[in-house]
SESEZA-806780 format. One record per atom (N, C-alpha, C, O): atom name; x, y, z; residue number from 0; residue in three letters. Coordinates in steps of 0.1 Angstrom, whole numbers, plus 5000, padded with zeros to 4 digits. Layout:
<recs>
<rec atomo="CA" xx="X" yy="Y" zz="Z" num="NUM" residuo="Ala"/>
...
</recs>
This chain:
<recs>
<rec atomo="N" xx="8182" yy="3296" zz="6359" num="0" residuo="Unk"/>
<rec atomo="CA" xx="8193" yy="3287" zz="6359" num="0" residuo="Unk"/>
<rec atomo="C" xx="8198" yy="3286" zz="6374" num="0" residuo="Unk"/>
<rec atomo="O" xx="8198" yy="3296" zz="6381" num="0" residuo="Unk"/>
<rec atomo="N" xx="8202" yy="3274" zz="6378" num="1" residuo="Unk"/>
<rec atomo="CA" xx="8206" yy="3271" zz="6391" num="1" residuo="Unk"/>
<rec atomo="C" xx="8221" yy="3273" zz="6393" num="1" residuo="Unk"/>
<rec atomo="O" xx="8229" yy="3269" zz="6384" num="1" residuo="Unk"/>
<rec atomo="N" xx="8225" yy="3279" zz="6404" num="2" residuo="Unk"/>
<rec atomo="CA" xx="8239" yy="3280" zz="6408" num="2" residuo="Unk"/>
<rec atomo="C" xx="8242" yy="3269" zz="6418" num="2" residuo="Unk"/>
<rec atomo="O" xx="8252" yy="3263" zz="6417" num="2" residuo="Unk"/>
<rec atomo="N" xx="8232" yy="3266" zz="6427" num="3" residuo="Unk"/>
<rec atomo="CA" xx="8234" yy="3255" zz="6436" num="3" residuo="Unk"/>
<rec atomo="C" xx="8222" yy="3253" zz="6445" num="3" residuo="Unk"/>
<rec atomo="O" xx="8213" yy="3262" zz="6446" num="3" residuo="Unk"/>
<rec atomo="N" xx="8222" yy="3241" zz="6451" num="4" residuo="Unk"/>
<rec atomo="CA" xx="8211" yy="3238" zz="6460" num="4" residuo="Unk"/>
<rec atomo="C" xx="8217" yy="3232" zz="6473" num="4" residuo="Unk"/>
<rec atomo="O" xx="8226" yy="3223" zz="6472" num="4" residuo="Unk"/>
<rec atomo="N" xx="8213" yy="3237" zz="6485" num="5" residuo="Unk"/>
<rec atomo="CA" xx="8218" yy="3232" zz="6497" num="5" residuo="Unk"/>
<rec atomo="C" xx="8206" yy="3228" zz="6506" num="5" residuo="Unk"/>
<rec atomo="O" xx="8196" yy="3235" zz="6506" num="5" residuo="Unk"/>
<rec atomo="N" xx="8207" yy="3216" zz="6512" num="6" residuo="Unk"/>
<rec atomo="CA" xx="8196" yy="3211" zz="6520" num="6" residuo="Unk"/>
<rec atomo="C" xx="8202" yy="3209" zz="6534" num="6" residuo="Unk"/>
<rec atomo="O" xx="8211" yy="3201" zz="6536" num="6" residuo="Unk"/>
<rec atomo="N" xx="8195" yy="3215" zz="6544" num="7" residuo="Unk"/>
<rec atomo="CA" xx="8198" yy="3213" zz="6558" num="7" residuo="Unk"/>
<rec atomo="C" xx="8189" yy="3201" zz="6563" num="7" residuo="Unk"/>
<rec atomo="O" xx="8177" yy="3202" zz="6561" num="7" residuo="Unk"/>
<rec atomo="N" xx="8195" yy="3191" zz="6568" num="8" residuo="Unk"/>
<rec atomo="CA" xx="8188" yy="3178" zz="6572" num="8" residuo="Unk"/>
<rec atomo="C" xx="8192" yy="3174" zz="6586" num="8" residuo="Unk"/>
<rec atomo="O" xx="8201" yy="3179" zz="6592" num="8" residuo="Unk"/>
<rec atomo="N" xx="8185" yy="3163" zz="6591" num="9" residuo="Unk"/>
<rec atomo="CA" xx="8189" yy="3156" zz="6602" num="9" residuo="Unk"/>
<rec atomo="C" xx="8188" yy="3141" zz="6599" num="9" residuo="Unk"/>
<rec atomo="O" xx="8182" yy="3137" zz="6589" num="9" residuo="Unk"/>
<rec atomo="N" xx="8194" yy="3133" zz="6607" num="10" residuo="Unk"/>
<rec atomo="CA" xx="8194" yy="3118" zz="6605" num="10" residuo="Unk"/>
<rec atomo="C" xx="8180" yy="3112" zz="6605" num="10" residuo="Unk"/>
<rec atomo="O" xx="8177" yy="3102" zz="6598" num="10" residuo="Unk"/>
<rec atomo="N" xx="8171" yy="3117" zz="6614" num="11" residuo="Unk"/>
<rec atomo="CA" xx="8158" yy="3111" zz="6616" num="11" residuo="Unk"/>
<rec atomo="C" xx="8147" yy="3117" zz="6608" num="11" residuo="Unk"/>
<rec atomo="O" xx="8135" yy="3114" zz="6611" num="11" residuo="Unk"/>
<rec atomo="N" xx="8149" yy="3127" zz="6599" num="12" residuo="Unk"/>
<rec atomo="CA" xx="8139" yy="3134" zz="6592" num="12" residuo="Unk"/>
<rec atomo="C" xx="8134" yy="3127" zz="6580" num="12" residuo="Unk"/>
<rec atomo="O" xx="8142" yy="3126" zz="6570" num="12" residuo="Unk"/>
<rec atomo="N" xx="8122" yy="3122" zz="6580" num="13" residuo="Unk"/>
<rec atomo="CA" xx="8116" yy="3115" zz="6568" num="13" residuo="Unk"/>
<rec atomo="C" xx="8114" yy="3125" zz="6557" num="13" residuo="Unk"/>
<rec atomo="O" xx="8116" yy="3121" zz="6545" num="13" residuo="Unk"/>
<rec atomo="N" xx="8110" yy="3137" zz="6560" num="14" residuo="Unk"/>
<rec atomo="CA" xx="8108" yy="3147" zz="6549" num="14" residuo="Unk"/>
<rec atomo="C" xx="8121" yy="3151" zz="6542" num="14" residuo="Unk"/>
<rec atomo="O" xx="8121" yy="3154" zz="6530" num="14" residuo="Unk"/>
<rec atomo="N" xx="8132" yy="3151" zz="6550" num="15" residuo="Unk"/>
<rec atomo="CA" xx="8145" yy="3153" zz="6544" num="15" residuo="Unk"/>
<rec atomo="C" xx="8148" yy="3143" zz="6533" num="15" residuo="Unk"/>
<rec atomo="O" xx="8153" yy="3146" zz="6522" num="15" residuo="Unk"/>
<rec atomo="N" xx="8145" yy="3130" zz="6536" num="16" residuo="Unk"/>
<rec atomo="CA" xx="8148" yy="3119" zz="6527" num="16" residuo="Unk"/>
<rec atomo="C" xx="8139" yy="3121" zz="6514" num="16" residuo="Unk"/>
<rec atomo="O" xx="8143" yy="3119" zz="6503" num="16" residuo="Unk"/>
<rec atomo="N" xx="8127" yy="3126" zz="6516" num="17" residuo="Unk"/>
<rec atomo="CA" xx="8118" yy="3128" zz="6505" num="17" residuo="Unk"/>
<rec atomo="C" xx="8123" yy="3139" zz="6496" num="17" residuo="Unk"/>
<rec atomo="O" xx="8122" yy="3138" zz="6484" num="17" residuo="Unk"/>
<rec atomo="N" xx="8128" yy="3150" zz="6502" num="18" residuo="Unk"/>
<rec atomo="CA" xx="8133" yy="3161" zz="6493" num="18" residuo="Unk"/>
<rec atomo="C" xx="8145" yy="3156" zz="6486" num="18" residuo="Unk"/>
<rec atomo="O" xx="8146" yy="3159" zz="6474" num="18" residuo="Unk"/>
<rec atomo="N" xx="8154" yy="3149" zz="6492" num="19" residuo="Unk"/>
<rec atomo="CA" xx="8166" yy="3144" zz="6485" num="19" residuo="Unk"/>
<rec atomo="C" xx="8162" yy="3134" zz="6474" num="19" residuo="Unk"/>
<rec atomo="O" xx="8168" yy="3135" zz="6463" num="19" residuo="Unk"/>
<rec atomo="N" xx="8152" yy="3126" zz="6477" num="20" residuo="Unk"/>
<rec atomo="CA" xx="8148" yy="3116" zz="6466" num="20" residuo="Unk"/>
<rec atomo="C" xx="8142" yy="3124" zz="6455" num="20" residuo="Unk"/>
<rec atomo="O" xx="8145" yy="3120" zz="6443" num="20" residuo="Unk"/>
<rec atomo="N" xx="8134" yy="3134" zz="6457" num="21" residuo="Unk"/>
<rec atomo="CA" xx="8128" yy="3142" zz="6446" num="21" residuo="Unk"/>
<rec atomo="C" xx="8139" yy="3149" zz="6438" num="21" residuo="Unk"/>
<rec atomo="O" xx="8139" yy="3148" zz="6426" num="21" residuo="Unk"/>
<rec atomo="N" xx="8149" yy="3155" zz="6445" num="22" residuo="Unk"/>
<rec atomo="CA" xx="8160" yy="3161" zz="6437" num="22" residuo="Unk"/>
<rec atomo="C" xx="8168" yy="3151" zz="6429" num="22" residuo="Unk"/>
<rec atomo="O" xx="8172" yy="3154" zz="6418" num="22" residuo="Unk"/>
<rec atomo="N" xx="8170" yy="3139" zz="6435" num="23" residuo="Unk"/>
<rec atomo="CA" xx="8177" yy="3129" zz="6428" num="23" residuo="Unk"/>
<rec atomo="C" xx="8170" yy="3124" zz="6415" num="23" residuo="Unk"/>
<rec atomo="O" xx="8176" yy="3123" zz="6404" num="23" residuo="Unk"/>
<rec atomo="N" xx="8157" yy="3123" zz="6416" num="24" residuo="Unk"/>
<rec atomo="CA" xx="8148" yy="3119" zz="6405" num="24" residuo="Unk"/>
<rec atomo="C" xx="8149" yy="3130" zz="6394" num="24" residuo="Unk"/>
<rec atomo="O" xx="8149" yy="3126" zz="6382" num="24" residuo="Unk"/>
<rec atomo="N" xx="8149" yy="3142" zz="6398" num="25" residuo="Unk"/>
<rec atomo="CA" xx="8150" yy="3153" zz="6389" num="25" residuo="Unk"/>
<rec atomo="C" xx="8164" yy="3156" zz="6383" num="25" residuo="Unk"/>
<rec atomo="O" xx="8166" yy="3164" zz="6374" num="25" residuo="Unk"/>
<rec atomo="N" xx="8174" yy="3149" zz="6389" num="26" residuo="Unk"/>
<rec atomo="CA" xx="8187" yy="3150" zz="6384" num="26" residuo="Unk"/>
<rec atomo="C" xx="8194" yy="3163" zz="6389" num="26" residuo="Unk"/>
<rec atomo="O" xx="8203" yy="3168" zz="6383" num="26" residuo="Unk"/>
<rec atomo="N" xx="8189" yy="3168" zz="6400" num="27" residuo="Unk"/>
<rec atomo="CA" xx="8195" yy="3181" zz="6406" num="27" residuo="Unk"/>
<rec atomo="C" xx="8205" yy="3177" zz="6416" num="27" residuo="Unk"/>
<rec atomo="O" xx="8202" yy="3170" zz="6426" num="27" residuo="Unk"/>
<rec atomo="N" xx="8217" yy="3182" zz="6414" num="28" residuo="Unk"/>
<rec atomo="CA" xx="8228" yy="3180" zz="6424" num="28" residuo="Unk"/>
<rec atomo="C" xx="8226" yy="3189" zz="6436" num="28" residuo="Unk"/>
<rec atomo="O" xx="8221" yy="3200" zz="6434" num="28" residuo="Unk"/>
<rec atomo="N" xx="8230" yy="3186" zz="6448" num="29" residuo="Unk"/>
<rec atomo="CA" xx="8228" yy="3194" zz="6459" num="29" residuo="Unk"/>
<rec atomo="C" xx="8239" yy="3191" zz="6470" num="29" residuo="Unk"/>
<rec atomo="O" xx="8246" yy="3181" zz="6469" num="29" residuo="Unk"/>
<rec atomo="N" xx="8241" yy="3201" zz="6479" num="30" residuo="Unk"/>
<rec atomo="CA" xx="8250" yy="3199" zz="6490" num="30" residuo="Unk"/>
<rec atomo="C" xx="8241" yy="3196" zz="6502" num="30" residuo="Unk"/>
<rec atomo="O" xx="8231" yy="3203" zz="6504" num="30" residuo="Unk"/>
<rec atomo="N" xx="8244" yy="3186" zz="6509" num="31" residuo="Unk"/>
<rec atomo="CA" xx="8236" yy="3183" zz="6521" num="31" residuo="Unk"/>
<rec atomo="C" xx="8244" yy="3187" zz="6534" num="31" residuo="Unk"/>
<rec atomo="O" xx="8256" yy="3184" zz="6535" num="31" residuo="Unk"/>
<rec atomo="N" xx="8238" yy="3194" zz="6543" num="32" residuo="Unk"/>
<rec atomo="CA" xx="8243" yy="3198" zz="6555" num="32" residuo="Unk"/>
<rec atomo="C" xx="8235" yy="3191" zz="6566" num="32" residuo="Unk"/>
<rec atomo="O" xx="8224" yy="3195" zz="6570" num="32" residuo="Unk"/>
<rec atomo="N" xx="8241" yy="3180" zz="6571" num="33" residuo="Unk"/>
<rec atomo="CA" xx="8234" yy="3172" zz="6582" num="33" residuo="Unk"/>
<rec atomo="C" xx="8237" yy="3179" zz="6595" num="33" residuo="Unk"/>
<rec atomo="O" xx="8249" yy="3180" zz="6600" num="33" residuo="Unk"/>
<rec atomo="N" xx="8227" yy="3184" zz="6601" num="34" residuo="Unk"/>
<rec atomo="CA" xx="8228" yy="3192" zz="6614" num="34" residuo="Unk"/>
<rec atomo="C" xx="8231" yy="3183" zz="6626" num="34" residuo="Unk"/>
<rec atomo="O" xx="8236" yy="3188" zz="6636" num="34" residuo="Unk"/>
<rec atomo="N" xx="8229" yy="3170" zz="6625" num="35" residuo="Unk"/>
<rec atomo="CA" xx="8233" yy="3161" zz="6635" num="35" residuo="Unk"/>
<rec atomo="C" xx="8248" yy="3159" zz="6635" num="35" residuo="Unk"/>
<rec atomo="O" xx="8255" yy="3158" zz="6646" num="35" residuo="Unk"/>
<rec atomo="N" xx="8254" yy="3159" zz="6623" num="36" residuo="Unk"/>
<rec atomo="CA" xx="8268" yy="3158" zz="6622" num="36" residuo="Unk"/>
<rec atomo="C" xx="8276" yy="3172" zz="6622" num="36" residuo="Unk"/>
<rec atomo="O" xx="8288" yy="3172" zz="6624" num="36" residuo="Unk"/>
<rec atomo="N" xx="8268" yy="3182" zz="6620" num="37" residuo="Unk"/>
<rec atomo="CA" xx="8274" yy="3196" zz="6620" num="37" residuo="Unk"/>
<rec atomo="C" xx="8265" yy="3205" zz="6628" num="37" residuo="Unk"/>
<rec atomo="O" xx="8259" yy="3215" zz="6623" num="37" residuo="Unk"/>
<rec atomo="N" xx="8265" yy="3203" zz="6641" num="38" residuo="Unk"/>
<rec atomo="CA" xx="8256" yy="3211" zz="6650" num="38" residuo="Unk"/>
<rec atomo="C" xx="8259" yy="3226" zz="6650" num="38" residuo="Unk"/>
<rec atomo="O" xx="8251" yy="3234" zz="6653" num="38" residuo="Unk"/>
<rec atomo="N" xx="8271" yy="3229" zz="6647" num="39" residuo="Unk"/>
<rec atomo="CA" xx="8275" yy="3243" zz="6647" num="39" residuo="Unk"/>
<rec atomo="C" xx="8268" yy="3251" zz="6636" num="39" residuo="Unk"/>
<rec atomo="O" xx="8269" yy="3263" zz="6635" num="39" residuo="Unk"/>
<rec atomo="N" xx="8262" yy="3244" zz="6626" num="40" residuo="Unk"/>
<rec atomo="CA" xx="8255" yy="3251" zz="6615" num="40" residuo="Unk"/>
<rec atomo="C" xx="8240" yy="3252" zz="6618" num="40" residuo="Unk"/>
<rec atomo="O" xx="8233" yy="3257" zz="6609" num="40" residuo="Unk"/>
<rec atomo="N" xx="8235" yy="3248" zz="6629" num="41" residuo="Unk"/>
<rec atomo="CA" xx="8221" yy="3249" zz="6633" num="41" residuo="Unk"/>
<rec atomo="C" xx="8216" yy="3263" zz="6632" num="41" residuo="Unk"/>
<rec atomo="O" xx="8205" yy="3266" zz="6627" num="41" residuo="Unk"/>
<rec atomo="N" xx="8224" yy="3272" zz="6638" num="42" residuo="Unk"/>
<rec atomo="CA" xx="8220" yy="3286" zz="6638" num="42" residuo="Unk"/>
<rec atomo="C" xx="8219" yy="3292" zz="6624" num="42" residuo="Unk"/>
<rec atomo="O" xx="8211" yy="3301" zz="6621" num="42" residuo="Unk"/>
<rec atomo="N" xx="8228" yy="3287" zz="6615" num="43" residuo="Unk"/>
<rec atomo="CA" xx="8228" yy="3292" zz="6601" num="43" residuo="Unk"/>
<rec atomo="C" xx="8214" yy="3288" zz="6595" num="43" residuo="Unk"/>
<rec atomo="O" xx="8208" yy="3296" zz="6588" num="43" residuo="Unk"/>
<rec atomo="N" xx="8210" yy="3275" zz="6597" num="44" residuo="Unk"/>
<rec atomo="CA" xx="8198" yy="3270" zz="6591" num="44" residuo="Unk"/>
<rec atomo="C" xx="8186" yy="3278" zz="6597" num="44" residuo="Unk"/>
<rec atomo="O" xx="8177" yy="3282" zz="6589" num="44" residuo="Unk"/>
<rec atomo="N" xx="8186" yy="3281" zz="6610" num="45" residuo="Unk"/>
<rec atomo="CA" xx="8175" yy="3288" zz="6616" num="45" residuo="Unk"/>
<rec atomo="C" xx="8175" yy="3303" zz="6611" num="45" residuo="Unk"/>
<rec atomo="O" xx="8164" yy="3308" zz="6609" num="45" residuo="Unk"/>
<rec atomo="N" xx="8186" yy="3309" zz="6609" num="46" residuo="Unk"/>
<rec atomo="CA" xx="8187" yy="3323" zz="6604" num="46" residuo="Unk"/>
<rec atomo="C" xx="8182" yy="3324" zz="6590" num="46" residuo="Unk"/>
<rec atomo="O" xx="8175" yy="3333" zz="6587" num="46" residuo="Unk"/>
<rec atomo="N" xx="8185" yy="3314" zz="6582" num="47" residuo="Unk"/>
<rec atomo="CA" xx="8181" yy="3314" zz="6568" num="47" residuo="Unk"/>
<rec atomo="C" xx="8166" yy="3312" zz="6567" num="47" residuo="Unk"/>
<rec atomo="O" xx="8159" yy="3319" zz="6559" num="47" residuo="Unk"/>
<rec atomo="N" xx="8160" yy="3303" zz="6575" num="48" residuo="Unk"/>
<rec atomo="CA" xx="8146" yy="3299" zz="6573" num="48" residuo="Unk"/>
<rec atomo="C" xx="8137" yy="3306" zz="6583" num="48" residuo="Unk"/>
<rec atomo="O" xx="8125" yy="3307" zz="6580" num="48" residuo="Unk"/>
<rec atomo="N" xx="8142" yy="3310" zz="6594" num="49" residuo="Unk"/>
<rec atomo="CA" xx="8133" yy="3315" zz="6605" num="49" residuo="Unk"/>
<rec atomo="C" xx="8125" yy="3304" zz="6611" num="49" residuo="Unk"/>
<rec atomo="O" xx="8116" yy="3307" zz="6619" num="49" residuo="Unk"/>
<rec atomo="N" xx="8129" yy="3292" zz="6609" num="50" residuo="Unk"/>
<rec atomo="CA" xx="8122" yy="3280" zz="6615" num="50" residuo="Unk"/>
<rec atomo="C" xx="8132" yy="3271" zz="6622" num="50" residuo="Unk"/>
<rec atomo="O" xx="8144" yy="3271" zz="6621" num="50" residuo="Unk"/>
<rec atomo="N" xx="8126" yy="3263" zz="6631" num="51" residuo="Unk"/>
<rec atomo="CA" xx="8134" yy="3254" zz="6639" num="51" residuo="Unk"/>
<rec atomo="C" xx="8133" yy="3239" zz="6634" num="51" residuo="Unk"/>
<rec atomo="O" xx="8136" yy="3230" zz="6640" num="51" residuo="Unk"/>
<rec atomo="N" xx="8128" yy="3238" zz="6621" num="52" residuo="Unk"/>
<rec atomo="CA" xx="8125" yy="3225" zz="6616" num="52" residuo="Unk"/>
<rec atomo="C" xx="8134" yy="3223" zz="6603" num="52" residuo="Unk"/>
<rec atomo="O" xx="8139" yy="3232" zz="6598" num="52" residuo="Unk"/>
<rec atomo="N" xx="8135" yy="3210" zz="6599" num="53" residuo="Unk"/>
<rec atomo="CA" xx="8141" yy="3206" zz="6587" num="53" residuo="Unk"/>
<rec atomo="C" xx="8132" yy="3198" zz="6579" num="53" residuo="Unk"/>
<rec atomo="O" xx="8122" yy="3193" zz="6584" num="53" residuo="Unk"/>
<rec atomo="N" xx="8133" yy="3197" zz="6566" num="54" residuo="Unk"/>
<rec atomo="CA" xx="8145" yy="3202" zz="6558" num="54" residuo="Unk"/>
<rec atomo="C" xx="8143" yy="3217" zz="6555" num="54" residuo="Unk"/>
<rec atomo="O" xx="8132" yy="3222" zz="6554" num="54" residuo="Unk"/>
<rec atomo="N" xx="8154" yy="3223" zz="6554" num="55" residuo="Unk"/>
<rec atomo="CA" xx="8155" yy="3237" zz="6548" num="55" residuo="Unk"/>
<rec atomo="C" xx="8163" yy="3236" zz="6535" num="55" residuo="Unk"/>
<rec atomo="O" xx="8174" yy="3232" zz="6535" num="55" residuo="Unk"/>
<rec atomo="N" xx="8156" yy="3239" zz="6524" num="56" residuo="Unk"/>
<rec atomo="CA" xx="8163" yy="3238" zz="6511" num="56" residuo="Unk"/>
<rec atomo="C" xx="8165" yy="3252" zz="6506" num="56" residuo="Unk"/>
<rec atomo="O" xx="8156" yy="3260" zz="6505" num="56" residuo="Unk"/>
<rec atomo="N" xx="8178" yy="3255" zz="6503" num="57" residuo="Unk"/>
<rec atomo="CA" xx="8181" yy="3268" zz="6498" num="57" residuo="Unk"/>
<rec atomo="C" xx="8185" yy="3266" zz="6483" num="57" residuo="Unk"/>
<rec atomo="O" xx="8195" yy="3259" zz="6479" num="57" residuo="Unk"/>
<rec atomo="N" xx="8177" yy="3272" zz="6474" num="58" residuo="Unk"/>
<rec atomo="CA" xx="8180" yy="3272" zz="6460" num="58" residuo="Unk"/>
<rec atomo="C" xx="8186" yy="3285" zz="6456" num="58" residuo="Unk"/>
<rec atomo="O" xx="8179" yy="3296" zz="6457" num="58" residuo="Unk"/>
<rec atomo="N" xx="8198" yy="3285" zz="6451" num="59" residuo="Unk"/>
<rec atomo="CA" xx="8205" yy="3297" zz="6447" num="59" residuo="Unk"/>
<rec atomo="C" xx="8205" yy="3298" zz="6432" num="59" residuo="Unk"/>
<rec atomo="O" xx="8210" yy="3288" zz="6425" num="59" residuo="Unk"/>
<rec atomo="N" xx="8201" yy="3309" zz="6427" num="60" residuo="Unk"/>
<rec atomo="CA" xx="8200" yy="3311" zz="6412" num="60" residuo="Unk"/>
<rec atomo="C" xx="8214" yy="3317" zz="6407" num="60" residuo="Unk"/>
<rec atomo="O" xx="8222" yy="3321" zz="6416" num="60" residuo="Unk"/>
<rec atomo="N" xx="8216" yy="3317" zz="6394" num="61" residuo="Unk"/>
<rec atomo="CA" xx="8228" yy="3322" zz="6389" num="61" residuo="Unk"/>
<rec atomo="C" xx="8230" yy="3337" zz="6392" num="61" residuo="Unk"/>
<rec atomo="O" xx="8242" yy="3341" zz="6394" num="61" residuo="Unk"/>
<rec atomo="N" xx="8219" yy="3344" zz="6395" num="62" residuo="Unk"/>
<rec atomo="CA" xx="8221" yy="3358" zz="6398" num="62" residuo="Unk"/>
<rec atomo="C" xx="8222" yy="3360" zz="6414" num="62" residuo="Unk"/>
<rec atomo="O" xx="8221" yy="3371" zz="6419" num="62" residuo="Unk"/>
<rec atomo="N" xx="8225" yy="3349" zz="6421" num="63" residuo="Unk"/>
<rec atomo="CA" xx="8227" yy="3349" zz="6435" num="63" residuo="Unk"/>
<rec atomo="C" xx="8214" yy="3351" zz="6443" num="63" residuo="Unk"/>
<rec atomo="O" xx="8215" yy="3353" zz="6456" num="63" residuo="Unk"/>
<rec atomo="N" xx="8203" yy="3352" zz="6437" num="64" residuo="Unk"/>
<rec atomo="CA" xx="8190" yy="3353" zz="6445" num="64" residuo="Unk"/>
<rec atomo="C" xx="8188" yy="3339" zz="6451" num="64" residuo="Unk"/>
<rec atomo="O" xx="8192" yy="3329" zz="6445" num="64" residuo="Unk"/>
<rec atomo="N" xx="8181" yy="3339" zz="6462" num="65" residuo="Unk"/>
<rec atomo="CA" xx="8179" yy="3326" zz="6469" num="65" residuo="Unk"/>
<rec atomo="C" xx="8164" yy="3324" zz="6472" num="65" residuo="Unk"/>
<rec atomo="O" xx="8157" yy="3333" zz="6475" num="65" residuo="Unk"/>
<rec atomo="N" xx="8160" yy="3312" zz="6470" num="66" residuo="Unk"/>
<rec atomo="CA" xx="8146" yy="3308" zz="6474" num="66" residuo="Unk"/>
<rec atomo="C" xx="8148" yy="3298" zz="6486" num="66" residuo="Unk"/>
<rec atomo="O" xx="8156" yy="3288" zz="6485" num="66" residuo="Unk"/>
<rec atomo="N" xx="8141" yy="3300" zz="6497" num="67" residuo="Unk"/>
<rec atomo="CA" xx="8141" yy="3292" zz="6508" num="67" residuo="Unk"/>
<rec atomo="C" xx="8129" yy="3284" zz="6509" num="67" residuo="Unk"/>
<rec atomo="O" xx="8118" yy="3290" zz="6510" num="67" residuo="Unk"/>
<rec atomo="N" xx="8130" yy="3271" zz="6510" num="68" residuo="Unk"/>
<rec atomo="CA" xx="8118" yy="3262" zz="6511" num="68" residuo="Unk"/>
<rec atomo="C" xx="8120" yy="3254" zz="6524" num="68" residuo="Unk"/>
<rec atomo="O" xx="8129" yy="3247" zz="6526" num="68" residuo="Unk"/>
<rec atomo="N" xx="8110" yy="3256" zz="6533" num="69" residuo="Unk"/>
<rec atomo="CA" xx="8110" yy="3249" zz="6546" num="69" residuo="Unk"/>
<rec atomo="C" xx="8100" yy="3237" zz="6545" num="69" residuo="Unk"/>
<rec atomo="O" xx="8089" yy="3238" zz="6540" num="69" residuo="Unk"/>
<rec atomo="N" xx="8105" yy="3225" zz="6549" num="70" residuo="Unk"/>
<rec atomo="CA" xx="8097" yy="3213" zz="6548" num="70" residuo="Unk"/>
<rec atomo="C" xx="8097" yy="3207" zz="6535" num="70" residuo="Unk"/>
<rec atomo="O" xx="8105" yy="3211" zz="6526" num="70" residuo="Unk"/>
<rec atomo="N" xx="8088" yy="3197" zz="6533" num="71" residuo="Unk"/>
<rec atomo="CA" xx="8086" yy="3190" zz="6520" num="71" residuo="Unk"/>
<rec atomo="C" xx="8075" yy="3197" zz="6513" num="71" residuo="Unk"/>
<rec atomo="O" xx="8063" yy="3194" zz="6515" num="71" residuo="Unk"/>
<rec atomo="N" xx="8078" yy="3207" zz="6505" num="72" residuo="Unk"/>
<rec atomo="CA" xx="8068" yy="3215" zz="6499" num="72" residuo="Unk"/>
<rec atomo="C" xx="8071" yy="3216" zz="6484" num="72" residuo="Unk"/>
<rec atomo="O" xx="8077" yy="3225" zz="6479" num="72" residuo="Unk"/>
<rec atomo="N" xx="8065" yy="3206" zz="6476" num="73" residuo="Unk"/>
<rec atomo="CA" xx="8068" yy="3205" zz="6462" num="73" residuo="Unk"/>
<rec atomo="C" xx="8062" yy="3217" zz="6454" num="73" residuo="Unk"/>
<rec atomo="O" xx="8067" yy="3220" zz="6444" num="73" residuo="Unk"/>
<rec atomo="N" xx="8051" yy="3223" zz="6459" num="74" residuo="Unk"/>
<rec atomo="CA" xx="8045" yy="3234" zz="6452" num="74" residuo="Unk"/>
<rec atomo="C" xx="8054" yy="3246" zz="6452" num="74" residuo="Unk"/>
<rec atomo="O" xx="8053" yy="3255" zz="6444" num="74" residuo="Unk"/>
<rec atomo="N" xx="8064" yy="3247" zz="6462" num="75" residuo="Unk"/>
<rec atomo="CA" xx="8074" yy="3258" zz="6461" num="75" residuo="Unk"/>
<rec atomo="C" xx="8087" yy="3253" zz="6456" num="75" residuo="Unk"/>
<rec atomo="O" xx="8094" yy="3260" zz="6449" num="75" residuo="Unk"/>
<rec atomo="N" xx="8091" yy="3240" zz="6459" num="76" residuo="Unk"/>
<rec atomo="CA" xx="8104" yy="3235" zz="6454" num="76" residuo="Unk"/>
<rec atomo="C" xx="8104" yy="3233" zz="6439" num="76" residuo="Unk"/>
<rec atomo="O" xx="8114" yy="3237" zz="6433" num="76" residuo="Unk"/>
<rec atomo="N" xx="8094" yy="3227" zz="6433" num="77" residuo="Unk"/>
<rec atomo="CA" xx="8095" yy="3225" zz="6419" num="77" residuo="Unk"/>
<rec atomo="C" xx="8097" yy="3237" zz="6411" num="77" residuo="Unk"/>
<rec atomo="O" xx="8106" yy="3237" zz="6402" num="77" residuo="Unk"/>
<rec atomo="N" xx="8089" yy="3248" zz="6413" num="78" residuo="Unk"/>
<rec atomo="CA" xx="8092" yy="3260" zz="6405" num="78" residuo="Unk"/>
<rec atomo="C" xx="8105" yy="3267" zz="6408" num="78" residuo="Unk"/>
<rec atomo="O" xx="8110" yy="3274" zz="6399" num="78" residuo="Unk"/>
<rec atomo="N" xx="8110" yy="3265" zz="6420" num="79" residuo="Unk"/>
<rec atomo="CA" xx="8123" yy="3272" zz="6424" num="79" residuo="Unk"/>
<rec atomo="C" xx="8134" yy="3265" zz="6416" num="79" residuo="Unk"/>
<rec atomo="O" xx="8144" yy="3272" zz="6414" num="79" residuo="Unk"/>
<rec atomo="N" xx="8132" yy="3253" zz="6412" num="80" residuo="Unk"/>
<rec atomo="CA" xx="8143" yy="3246" zz="6405" num="80" residuo="Unk"/>
<rec atomo="C" xx="8144" yy="3249" zz="6390" num="80" residuo="Unk"/>
<rec atomo="O" xx="8153" yy="3245" zz="6383" num="80" residuo="Unk"/>
<rec atomo="N" xx="8134" yy="3257" zz="6385" num="81" residuo="Unk"/>
<rec atomo="CA" xx="8134" yy="3260" zz="6370" num="81" residuo="Unk"/>
<rec atomo="C" xx="8144" yy="3271" zz="6367" num="81" residuo="Unk"/>
<rec atomo="O" xx="8145" yy="3275" zz="6356" num="81" residuo="Unk"/>
</recs>
């Protein structure tokens, strides 16, 4: 069961749009953190993912465990949403 989903994005990221579209199709609500509009949160995204790229999708389960998916990776994102 999901507690929440957060996606770190930028304005020019095509993969970010694809992840958001996938979540919308699946009916999964999410919080978007646009790093162009919130540059002070870049370090948070990098710390969470260990990467300098977006999208970074954080799937938090009811037990507060988190799965971190970097990029547009449906083979990891789809099972994380179950």
